[in-house]
LUMKOLKE-937939 format. One record per atom (N, C-alpha, C, O): residue number from 1; atom name; x, y, z. Coordinates in nm, 2 decimals, padded with zeros to 4 digits. Example, Ala and Ser with C-alpha at 12.3 -4.5 7.8 and 13.67 -1.06 7.14 Angstrom:
BEGIN
     n   atom       px       py       pz
     1      N    01.32   -00.57    00.78
     1     CA    01.23   -00.45    00.78
     1      C    01.32   -00.33    00.78
     1      O    01.42   -00.33    00.85
     2      N    01.28   -00.22    00.71
     2     CA    01.37   -00.11    00.71
     2      C    01.29    00.00    00.79
     2      O    01.34    00.11    00.80
***
This chain:
BEGIN
     n   atom       px       py       pz
     1      N    25.35    17.42    14.88
     1     CA    25.23    17.49    14.83
     1      C    25.24    17.64    14.86
     1      O    25.20    17.72    14.78
     2      N    25.29    17.67    14.97
     2     CA    25.31    17.82    15.01
     2      C    25.41    17.88    14.92
     2      O    25.40    18.00    14.89
     3      N    25.51    17.80    14.88
     3     CA    25.61    17.86    14.79
     3      C    25.55    17.90    14.65
     3      O    25.59    18.00    14.59
     4      N    25.46    17.81    14.61
     4     CA    25.40    17.83    14.48
     4      C    25.31    17.96    14.48
     4      O    25.31    18.04    14.39
     5      N    25.24    17.97    14.59
     5     CA    25.15    18.09    14.61
     5      C    25.24    18.22    14.61
     5      O    25.21    18.32    14.55
     6      N    25.35    18.21    14.68
     6     CA    25.44    18.33    14.69
     6      C    25.50    18.36    14.56
     6      O    25.51    18.47    14.52
     7      N    25.54    18.25    14.48
     7     CA    25.60    18.27    14.35
     7      C    25.49    18.33    14.26
     7      O    25.53    18.43    14.18
     8      N    25.37    18.28    14.26
     8     CA    25.26    18.34    14.18
     8      C    25.23    18.48    14.21
     8      O    25.21    18.56    14.13
     9      N    25.23    18.51    14.34
     9     CA    25.21    18.65    14.39
     9      C    25.31    18.74    14.34
     9      O    25.28    18.85    14.30
    10      N    25.44    18.70    14.35
    10     CA    25.55    18.79    14.30
    10      C    25.55    18.81    14.15
    10      O    25.57    18.91    14.10
    11      N    25.51    18.70    14.08
    11     CA    25.50    18.71    13.93
    11      C    25.39    18.80    13.89
    11      O    25.40    18.88    13.80
    12      N    25.27    18.79    13.96
    12     CA    25.16    18.88    13.93
    12      C    25.20    19.03    13.96
    12      O    25.16    19.11    13.88
    13      N    25.26    19.05    14.07
    13     CA    25.31    19.19    14.11
    13      C    25.40    19.24    14.00
    13      O    25.40    19.36    13.97
    14      N    25.49    19.16    13.96
    14     CA    25.59    19.20    13.85
    14      C    25.52    19.23    13.72
    14      O    25.56    19.33    13.66
    15      N    25.42    19.16    13.69
    15     CA    25.35    19.18    13.56
    15      C    25.26    19.31    13.57
    15      O    25.26    19.39    13.48
    16      N    25.20    19.33    13.68
    16     CA    25.11    19.44    13.70
    16      C    25.19    19.57    13.70
    16      O    25.15    19.68    13.65
    17      N    25.31    19.57    13.77
    17     CA    25.39    19.69    13.78
    17      C    25.49    19.71    13.67
    17      O    25.57    19.80    13.68
    18      N    25.49    19.62    13.57
    18     CA    25.59    19.63    13.46
    18      C    25.58    19.75    13.37
    18      O    25.68    19.81    13.33
    19      N    25.46    19.80    13.35
    19     CA    25.45    19.91    13.25
    19      C    25.42    20.05    13.32
    19      O    25.36    20.13    13.26
    20      N    25.46    20.06    13.45
    20     CA    25.43    20.19    13.51
    20      C    25.55    20.28    13.50
    20      O    25.67    20.23    13.51
    21      N    25.52    20.41    13.49
    21     CA    25.63    20.51    13.48
    21      C    25.59    20.62    13.58
    21      O    25.49    20.69    13.56
    22      N    25.66    20.62    13.68
    22     CA    25.63    20.72    13.79
    22      C    25.69    20.86    13.78
    22      O    25.63    20.96    13.81
    23      N    25.82    20.86    13.72
    23     CA    25.89    20.99    13.71
    23      C    25.95    21.00    13.57
    23      O    26.07    20.98    13.55
    24      N    25.87    21.04    13.47
    24     CA    25.92    21.04    13.33
    24      C    26.00    21.17    13.31
    24      O    25.97    21.28    13.37
    25      N    26.09    21.16    13.22
    25     CA    26.16    21.28    13.16
    25      C    26.10    21.30    13.03
    25      O    26.10    21.21    12.94
    26      N    26.05    21.42    13.00
    26     CA    25.98    21.45    12.88
    26      C    26.05    21.57    12.81
    26      O    26.08    21.67    12.86
    27      N    26.07    21.54    12.68
    27     CA    26.11    21.65    12.59
    27      C    26.01    21.66    12.48
    27      O    25.97    21.57    12.41
    28      N    25.96    21.79    12.47
    28     CA    25.85    21.82    12.37
    28      C    25.89    21.91    12.27
    28      O    25.97    22.00    12.29
    29      N    25.85    21.89    12.14
    29     CA    25.87    21.97    12.03
    29      C    25.73    22.01    11.97
    29      O    25.66    21.91    11.94
    30      N    25.69    22.13    11.97
    30     CA    25.56    22.17    11.93
    30      C    25.56    22.26    11.80
    30      O    25.66    22.32    11.76
    31      N    25.45    22.25    11.73
    31     CA    25.43    22.33    11.61
    31      C    25.28    22.37    11.60
    31      O    25.20    22.29    11.63
    32      N    25.26    22.49    11.55
    32     CA    25.12    22.53    11.51
    32      C    25.12    22.60    11.38
    32      O    25.22    22.67    11.35
    33      N    25.02    22.58    11.30
    33     CA    25.01    22.65    11.17
    33      C    24.97    22.80    11.20
    33      O    24.89    22.82    11.29
    34      N    25.03    22.89    11.13
    34     CA    25.01    23.03    11.16
    34      C    24.96    23.11    11.04
    34      O    24.93    23.23    11.05
    35      N    24.95    23.05    10.92
    35     CA    24.91    23.12    10.80
    35      C    24.77    23.09    10.76
    35      O    24.73    22.98    10.74
    36      N    24.69    23.20    10.74
    36     CA    24.55    23.19    10.70
    36      C    24.55    23.15    10.55
    36      O    24.46    23.08    10.50
    37      N    24.64    23.20    10.47
    37     CA    24.65    23.18    10.33
    37      C    24.68    23.04    10.29
    37      O    24.64    22.99    10.19
    38      N    24.76    22.97    10.37
    38     CA    24.81    22.83    10.33
    38      C    24.72    22.72    10.39
    38      O    24.74    22.60    10.35
    39      N    24.63    22.75    10.49
    39     CA    24.56    22.64    10.55
    39      C    24.41    22.68    10.58
    39      O    24.39    22.80    10.61
    40      N    24.33    22.59    10.59
    40     CA    24.18    22.62    10.62
    40      C    24.16    22.61    10.77
    40      O    24.08    22.69    10.82
    41      N    24.24    22.53    10.84
    41     CA    24.23    22.52    10.99
    41      C    24.36    22.54    11.05
    41      O    24.47    22.53    10.99
    42      N    24.36    22.57    11.18
    42     CA    24.48    22.58    11.26
    42      C    24.52    22.44    11.31
    42      O    24.44    22.38    11.37
    43      N    24.64    22.40    11.27
    43     CA    24.69    22.27    11.32
    43      C    24.78    22.28    11.43
    43      O    24.87    22.37    11.43
    44      N    24.76    22.20    11.54
    44     CA    24.84    22.19    11.65
    44      C    24.91    22.06    11.66
    44      O    24.85    21.95    11.63
    45      N    25.04    22.06    11.68
    45     CA    25.12    21.93    11.68
    45      C    25.22    21.94    11.79
    45      O    25.29    22.03    11.81
    46      N    25.23    21.83    11.87
    46     CA    25.33    21.82    11.97
    46      C    25.39    21.68    11.97
    46      O    25.32    21.58    11.98
    47      N    25.52    21.67    11.95
    47     CA    25.59    21.54    11.95
    47      C    25.67    21.53    12.08
    47      O    25.74    21.62    12.12
    48      N    25.64    21.42    12.15
    48     CA    25.70    21.40    12.28
    48      C    25.80    21.28    12.28
    48      O    25.77    21.18    12.22
    49      N    25.91    21.30    12.35
    49     CA    26.00    21.19    12.38
    49      C    25.99    21.16    12.53
    49      O    26.03    21.25    12.61
    50      N    25.95    21.04    12.57
    50     CA    25.93    21.01    12.71
    50      C    26.03    20.91    12.75
    50      O    26.03    20.80    12.69
    51      N    26.10    20.93    12.85
    51     CA    26.20    20.84    12.91
    51      C    26.16    20.81    13.05
    51      O    26.15    20.90    13.13
    52      N    26.15    20.69    13.09
    52     CA    26.11    20.65    13.22
    52      C    26.23    20.60    13.30
    52      O    26.32    20.53    13.24
    53      N    26.24    20.63    13.43
    53     CA    26.35    20.58    13.51
    53      C    26.34    20.44    13.53
    53      O    26.44    20.37    13.57
    54      N    26.22    20.38    13.52
    54     CA    26.20    20.24    13.54
    54      C    26.24    20.16    13.41
    54      O    26.23    20.03    13.42
    55      N    26.27    20.22    13.30
    55     CA    26.31    20.15    13.19
    55      C    26.20    20.11    13.09
    55      O    26.22    20.03    13.00
    56      N    26.07    20.16    13.12
    56     CA    25.96    20.12    13.04
    56      C    25.97    20.19    12.90
    56      O    26.00    20.31    12.90
    57      N    25.95    20.12    12.79
    57     CA    25.97    20.18    12.66
    57      C    25.84    20.22    12.59
    57      O    25.84    20.31    12.51
    58      N    25.73    20.15    12.62
    58     CA    25.60    20.18    12.55
    58      C    25.50    20.20    12.66
    58      O    25.49    20.12    12.76
    59      N    25.42    20.31    12.65
    59     CA    25.32    20.34    12.74
    59      C    25.19    20.37    12.67
    59      O    25.19    20.41    12.55
    60      N    25.08    20.34    12.73
    60     CA    24.95    20.39    12.68
    60      C    24.92    20.52    12.74
    60      O    24.90    20.53    12.86
    61      N    24.92    20.63    12.66
    61     CA    24.90    20.76    12.71
    61      C    24.78    20.82    12.66
    61      O    24.73    20.79    12.55
    62      N    24.72    20.91    12.73
    62     CA    24.60    20.99    12.69
    62      C    24.62    21.13    12.72
    62      O    24.68    21.16    12.82
    63      N    24.57    21.22    12.64
    63     CA    24.59    21.36    12.66
    63      C    24.45    21.43    12.68
    63      O    24.35    21.40    12.61
    64      N    24.45    21.53    12.77
    64     CA    24.33    21.61    12.78
    64      C    24.36    21.74    12.71
    64      O    24.44    21.82    12.75
    65      N    24.28    21.77    12.60
    65     CA    24.30    21.88    12.52
    65      C    24.17    21.97    12.53
    65      O    24.06    21.93    12.47
    66      N    24.18    22.08    12.60
    66     CA    24.06    22.17    12.61
    66      C    23.94    22.09    12.67
    66      O    23.83    22.12    12.61
    67      N    23.95    22.01    12.77
    67     CA    23.84    21.94    12.83
    67      C    23.80    21.81    12.76
    67      O    23.71    21.74    12.81
    68      N    23.87    21.77    12.65
    68     CA    23.84    21.65    12.58
    68      C    23.96    21.55    12.59
    68      O    24.07    21.60    12.57
    69      N    23.93    21.43    12.63
    69     CA    24.04    21.33    12.65
    69      C    24.06    21.25    12.52
    69      O    23.96    21.18    12.48
    70      N    24.18    21.24    12.47
    70     CA    24.20    21.17    12.34
    70      C    24.32    21.08    12.36
    70      O    24.41    21.10    12.45
    71      N    24.33    20.97    12.29
    71     CA    24.45    20.88    12.30
    71      C    24.57    20.95    12.23
    71      O    24.56    21.02    12.13
    72      N    24.69    20.93    12.28
    72     CA    24.81    20.98    12.23
    72      C    24.87    20.87    12.13
    72      O    24.87    20.76    12.16
    73      N    24.91    20.92    12.01
    73     CA    24.96    20.83    11.91
    73      C    25.11    20.79    11.94
    73      O    25.19    20.88    11.97
    74      N    25.14    20.67    11.93
    74     CA    25.28    20.63    11.94
    74      C    25.35    20.62    11.81
    74      O    25.29    20.57    11.71
    75      N    25.47    20.67    11.80
    75     CA    25.54    20.67    11.67
    75      C    25.62    20.54    11.67
    75      O    25.71    20.51    11.75
    76      N    25.58    20.45    11.57
    76     CA    25.64    20.31    11.57
    76      C    25.79    20.31    11.54
    76      O    25.86    20.22    11.59
    77      N    25.85    20.40    11.47
    77     CA    25.99    20.40    11.43
    77      C    26.08    20.44    11.54
    77      O    26.20    20.40    11.55
    78      N    26.03    20.52    11.63
    78     CA    26.11    20.57    11.74
    78      C    26.05    20.53    11.88
    78      O    25.94    20.56    11.91
    79      N    26.13    20.46    11.95
    79     CA    26.09    20.40    12.08
    79      C    26.07    20.52    12.18
    79      O    26.16    20.60    12.19
    80      N    25.96    20.52    12.25
    80     CA    25.94    20.62    12.35
    80      C    25.90    20.76    12.29
    80      O    25.90    20.86    12.37
    81      N    25.86    20.76    12.17
    81     CA    25.82    20.89    12.11
    81      C    25.67    20.88    12.07
    81      O    25.62    20.78    12.02
    82      N    25.60    20.99    12.11
    82     CA    25.46    21.00    12.09
    82      C    25.42    21.13    12.02
    82      O    25.50    21.22    12.02
    83      N    25.29    21.14    11.97
    83     CA    25.25    21.26    11.90
    83      C    25.10    21.29    11.94
    83      O    25.02    21.20    11.95
    84      N    25.09    21.42    11.97
    84     CA    24.95    21.47    12.00
    84      C    24.92    21.57    11.89
    84      O    25.00    21.66    11.87
    85      N    24.81    21.56    11.82
    85     CA    24.77    21.65    11.72
    85      C    24.63    21.67    11.71
    85      O    24.55    21.58    11.73
    86      N    24.58    21.79    11.67
    86     CA    24.44    21.83    11.65
    86      C    24.44    21.95    11.57
    86      O    24.54    22.02    11.55
    87      N    24.32    21.98    11.51
    87     CA    24.30    22.10    11.43
    87      C    24.17    22.16    11.47
    87      O    24.07    22.10    11.51
    88      N    24.17    22.30    11.44
    88     CA    24.05    22.37    11.47
    88      C    24.03    22.48    11.36
    88      O    24.13    22.52    11.30
    89      N    23.91    22.53    11.34
    89     CA    23.88    22.64    11.25
    89      C    23.96    22.76    11.30
    89      O    23.98    22.78    11.42
    90      N    24.01    22.84    11.21
    90     CA    24.09    22.96    11.25
    90      C    24.01    23.05    11.35
    90      O    24.08    23.10    11.44
    91      N    23.89    23.07    11.33
    91     CA    23.81    23.16    11.42
    91      C    23.79    23.10    11.56
    91      O    23.78    23.17    11.65
    92      N    23.79    22.97    11.57
    92     CA    23.77    22.90    11.69
    92      C    23.90    22.86    11.76
    92      O    23.90    22.81    11.88
    93      N    24.01    22.88    11.70
    93     CA    24.14    22.83    11.75
    93      C    24.18    22.91    11.87
    93      O    24.17    23.03    11.88
    94      N    24.23    22.84    11.97
    94     CA    24.28    22.89    12.09
    94      C    24.42    22.95    12.07
    94      O    24.50    22.89    12.00
    95      N    24.44    23.07    12.12
    95     CA    24.57    23.14    12.11
    95      C    24.63    23.14    12.25
    95      O    24.56    23.13    12.35
    96      N    24.76    23.16    12.25
    96     CA    24.84    23.17    12.37
    96      C    24.89    23.03    12.41
    96      O    24.92    22.95    12.33
    97      N    24.91    23.02    12.54
    97     CA    24.96    22.89    12.60
    97      C    24.85    22.79    12.62
    97      O    24.75    22.82    12.69
    98      N    24.86    22.67    12.57
    98     CA    24.76    22.57    12.58
    98      C    24.83    22.46    12.66
    98      O    24.93    22.40    12.62
    99      N    24.78    22.43    12.78
    99     CA    24.84    22.32    12.86
    99      C    24.76    22.19    12.83
    99      O    24.64    22.18    12.83
   100      N    24.84    22.09    12.80
   100     CA    24.79    21.96    12.77
   100      C    24.83    21.86    12.88
   100      O    24.95    21.84    12.90
   101      N    24.74    21.81    12.95
   101     CA    24.76    21.71    13.06
   101      C    24.77    21.57    12.99
   101      O    24.69    21.53    12.91
   102      N    24.88    21.50    13.02
   102     CA    24.90    21.37    12.97
   102      C    24.89    21.27    13.08
   102      O    24.95    21.28    13.19
   103      N    24.80    21.16    13.06
   103     CA    24.78    21.06    13.17
   103      C    24.82    20.92    13.12
   103      O    24.82    20.90    13.00
   104      N    24.86    20.84    13.21
   104     CA    24.88    20.70    13.19
   104      C    24.75    20.63    13.21
   104      O    24.65    20.69    13.23
   105      N    24.75    20.49    13.20
   105     CA    24.63    20.41    13.22
   105      C    24.56    20.45    13.35
   105      O    24.44    20.47    13.36
   106      N    24.63    20.45    13.46
   106     CA    24.58    20.47    13.59
   106      C    24.51    20.61    13.60
   106      O    24.40    20.63    13.65
   107      N    24.59    20.71    13.55
   107     CA    24.53    20.85    13.55
   107      C    24.41    20.86    13.46
   107      O    24.31    20.93    13.49
   108      N    24.41    20.79    13.34
   108     CA    24.29    20.79    13.25
   108      C    24.17    20.73    13.32
   108      O    24.06    20.79    13.32
   109      N    24.19    20.62    13.39
   109     CA    24.08    20.56    13.46
   109      C    24.03    20.64    13.57
   109      O    23.91    20.65    13.59
   110      N    24.12    20.71    13.65
   110     CA    24.07    20.81    13.75
   110      C    24.00    20.92    13.69
   110      O    23.90    20.97    13.75
   111      N    24.04    20.97    13.57
   111     CA    23.98    21.08    13.50
   111      C    23.84    21.04    13.46
   111      O    23.74    21.12    13.49
   112      N    23.82    20.92    13.40
   112     CA    23.69    20.88    13.36
   112      C    23.60    20.85    13.48
   112      O    23.48    20.88    13.47
   113      N    23.66    20.80    13.59
   113     CA    23.58    20.78    13.71
   113      C    23.52    20.91    13.76
   113      O    23.41    20.92    13.80
   114      N    23.61    21.01    13.76
   114     CA    23.57    21.15    13.81
   114      C    23.46    21.20    13.72
   114      O    23.36    21.27    13.77
   115      N    23.47    21.18    13.59
   115     CA    23.36    21.22    13.50
   115      C    23.23    21.15    13.52
   115      O    23.12    21.22    13.53
   116      N    23.24    21.02    13.54
   116     CA    23.11    20.94    13.57
   116      C    23.05    20.99    13.70
   116      O    22.93    20.99    13.70
   117      N    23.13    21.02    13.80
   117     CA    23.07    21.05    13.93
   117      C    23.04    21.20    13.94
   117      O    23.01    21.25    14.04
   118      N    23.06    21.28    13.83
   118     CA    23.04    21.42    13.82
   118      C    23.12    21.50    13.92
   118      O    23.07    21.59    13.99
   119      N    23.25    21.45    13.94
   119     CA    23.34    21.52    14.02
   119      C    23.43    21.61    13.95
   119      O    23.43    21.61    13.82
   120      N    23.51    21.69    14.01
   120     CA    23.60    21.78    13.95
   120      C    23.72    21.70    13.89
   120      O    23.80    21.64    13.96
   121      N    23.73    21.71    13.75
   121     CA    23.84    21.63    13.69
   121      C    23.97    21.70    13.70
   121      O    24.08    21.64    13.67
   122      N    23.98    21.83    13.74
   122     CA    24.11    21.90    13.76
   122      C    24.18    21.85    13.88
   122      O    24.30    21.88    13.89
   123      N    24.12    21.77    13.96
   123     CA    24.18    21.71    14.08
   123      C    24.26    21.59    14.05
   123      O    24.34    21.54    14.13
   124      N    24.24    21.53    13.93
   124     CA    24.31    21.41    13.88
   124      C    24.45    21.45    13.84
   124      O    24.47    21.54    13.76
   125      N    24.55    21.38    13.90
   125     CA    24.69    21.41    13.88
   125      C    24.74    21.35    13.75
   125      O    24.73    21.23    13.72
   126      N    24.79    21.44    13.66
   126     CA    24.85    21.40    13.53
   126      C    24.98    21.34    13.55
   126      O    25.05    21.37    13.65
   127      N    25.03    21.26    13.46
   127     CA    25.16    21.20    13.46
   127      C    25.26    21.32    13.43
   127      O    25.37    21.33    13.49
   128      N    25.23    21.40    13.33
   128     CA    25.30    21.52    13.30
   128      C    25.22    21.62    13.22
   128      O    25.12    21.58    13.17
   129      N    25.26    21.74    13.21
   129     CA    25.19    21.84    13.13
   129      C    25.28    21.90    13.02
   129      O    25.40    21.92    13.05
   130      N    25.23    21.92    12.91
   130     CA    25.30    21.98    12.79
   130      C    25.23    22.11    12.76
   130      O    25.11    22.11    12.76
   131      N    25.31    22.21    12.73
   131     CA    25.25    22.34    12.69
   131      C    25.28    22.37    12.54
   131      O    25.39    22.36    12.50
   132      N    25.17    22.40    12.47
   132     CA    25.18    22.44    12.33
   132      C    25.16    22.59    12.32
   132      O    25.05    22.63    12.37
   133      N    25.24    22.66    12.26
   133     CA    25.22    22.81    12.25
   133      C    25.18    22.84    12.11
   133      O    25.25    22.81    12.01
   134      N    25.06    22.89    12.09
   134     CA    25.01    22.93    11.96
   134      C    24.99    23.09    11.95
   134      O    24.90    23.14    12.02
   135      N    25.07    23.16    11.88
   135     CA    25.06    23.31    11.88
   135      C    24.93    23.36    11.80
   135      O    24.90    23.47    11.81
   136      N    24.87    23.27    11.73
   136     CA    24.76    23.31    11.65
   136      C    24.79    23.31    11.50
   136      O    24.90    23.29    11.46
   137      N    24.69    23.32    11.42
   137     CA    24.71    23.31    11.27
   137      C    24.72    23.45    11.22
   137      O    24.67    23.55    11.27
   138      N    24.80    23.46    11.11
   138     CA    24.81    23.59    11.04
   138      C    24.80    23.58    10.89
   138      O    24.82    23.47    10.84
   139      N    24.77    23.68    10.83
   139     CA    24.76    23.68    10.68
   139      C    24.89    23.73    10.63
   139      O    24.93    23.85    10.65
   140      N    24.97    23.64    10.58
   140     CA    25.10    23.67    10.52
   140      C    25.09    23.69    10.37
   140      O    25.00    23.65    10.31
   141      N    25.19    23.76    10.32
   141     CA    25.20    23.78    10.18
   141      C    25.14    23.91    10.13
   141      O    25.13    24.00    10.20
   142      N    25.11    23.91    10.01
   142     CA    25.06    24.03    09.94
   142      C    24.92    24.07    09.98
   142      O    24.84    23.99    10.03
   143      N    24.89    24.20    09.96
   143     CA    24.75    24.25    09.99
   143      C    24.65    24.19    09.90
   143      O    24.54    24.16    09.94
   144      N    24.69    24.17    09.78
   144     CA    24.61    24.11    09.67
   144      C    24.65    23.96    09.65
   144      O    24.77    23.93    09.66
   145      N    24.55    23.88    09.62
   145     CA    24.59    23.74    09.60
   145      C    24.66    23.72    09.47
   145      O    24.64    23.79    09.37
   146      N    24.75    23.62    09.47
   146     CA    24.84    23.60    09.35
   146      C    24.76    23.56    09.23
   146      O    24.80    23.58    09.11
   147      N    24.64    23.49    09.25
   147     CA    24.56    23.45    09.14
   147      C    24.50    23.57    09.06
   147      O    24.50    23.57    08.94
   148      N    24.47    23.67    09.14
   148     CA    24.42    23.80    09.08
   148      C    24.53    23.86    08.99
   148      O    24.51    23.91    08.88
   149      N    24.65    23.87    09.05
   149     CA    24.76    23.93    08.98
   149      C    24.79    23.85    08.85
   149      O    24.82    23.91    08.75
   150      N    24.78    23.72    08.85
   150     CA    24.81    23.64    08.73
   150      C    24.70    23.67    08.63
   150      O    24.74    23.68    08.51
   151      N    24.58    23.68    08.66
   151     CA    24.47    23.71    08.57
   151      C    24.50    23.85    08.51
   151      O    24.49    23.87    08.38
   152      N    24.53    23.95    08.59
   152     CA    24.56    24.09    08.54
   152      C    24.68    24.08    08.45
   152      O    24.67    24.15    08.34
   153      N    24.78    24.01    08.48
   153     CA    24.90    24.00    08.39
   153      C    24.86    23.94    08.26
   153      O    24.90    23.98    08.15
   154      N    24.78    23.83    08.26
   154     CA    24.73    23.77    08.14
   154      C    24.65    23.86    08.05
   154      O    24.67    23.86    07.93
   155      N    24.56    23.93    08.11
   155     CA    24.48    24.03    08.04
   155      C    24.56    24.14    07.98
   155      O    24.54    24.18    07.86
   156      N    24.66    24.19    08.05
   156     CA    24.75    24.29    08.00
   156      C    24.83    24.24    07.89
   156      O    24.85    24.31    07.79
   157      N    24.88    24.12    07.89
   157     CA    24.95    24.06    07.79
   157      C    24.86    24.04    07.66
   157      O    24.91    24.08    07.55
   158      N    24.74    24.00    07.68
   158     CA    24.65    23.98    07.57
   158      C    24.62    24.12    07.50
   158      O    24.62    24.13    07.38
   159      N    24.59    24.22    07.58
   159     CA    24.56    24.35    07.53
   159      C    24.68    24.40    07.45
   159      O    24.66    24.46    07.34
   160      N    24.80    24.39    07.50
   160     CA    24.92    24.44    07.43
   160      C    24.94    24.36    07.30
   160      O    24.97    24.42    07.20
   161      N    24.92    24.23    07.30
   161     CA    24.94    24.15    07.18
   161      C    24.83    24.19    07.07
   161      O    24.86    24.20    06.96
   162      N    24.71    24.21    07.12
   162     CA    24.60    24.24    07.03
   162      C    24.62    24.38    06.97
   162      O    24.59    24.40    06.86
   163      N    24.67    24.48    07.05
   163     CA    24.69    24.61    07.00
   163      C    24.80    24.61    06.90
   163      O    24.79    24.68    06.79
   164      N    24.91    24.53    06.92
   164     CA    25.02    24.53    06.82
   164      C    24.97    24.46    06.69
   164      O    25.01    24.49    06.58
   165      N    24.89    24.36    06.70
   165     CA    24.83    24.29    06.59
   165      C    24.75    24.39    06.50
   165      O    24.75    24.39    06.38
   166      N    24.67    24.47    06.58
   166     CA    24.58    24.57    06.51
   166      C    24.67    24.67    06.43
   166      O    24.63    24.71    06.32
   167      N    24.78    24.71    06.49
   167     CA    24.87    24.81    06.43
   167      C    24.93    24.75    06.30
   167      O    24.95    24.82    06.20
   168      N    24.97    24.63    06.31
   168     CA    25.04    24.56    06.20
   168      C    24.93    24.54    06.08
   168      O    24.97    24.56    05.97
   169      N    24.81    24.51    06.12
   169     CA    24.71    24.49    06.02
   169      C    24.67    24.62    05.94
   169      O    24.62    24.61    05.83
   170      N    24.69    24.74    06.00
   170     CA    24.65    24.86    05.93
   170      C    24.74    24.90    05.82
   170      O    24.71    25.00    05.76
***
């Protein structure tokens, strides 16, 4: 009987600790939209490749973005690859370095507990942190919009054709 209890205890401990990642190696690739003319909002994107020394391939991750915690999307085609993305209006978009804290299940639970107890959430230790650098948006291209130039060219072409027609008709 004692062997069965010991075996069940070891099995439970193995199941509970199976998806923990204590020292991950993270490679991040980030992108932000920078053109006012091509988009209505500023898009932020960070693709993460997470490798655990324990050999865990899939994790439930959560990211804190400017005080809001959101789930991190797992990319199904690539094992251990995740994506964090969000968008903001150009006028409200944060510029400079944006630190994103990424939590596992235990960190997420500690974060939510700190929120419920109205404690300082910055004391909760993140699994790792990713930095997104956004230099700000800029207006690229011509001083005048291309639609305006197309209308002016069409009117100029119409005026030239109409003038030549009037000369031929005389």
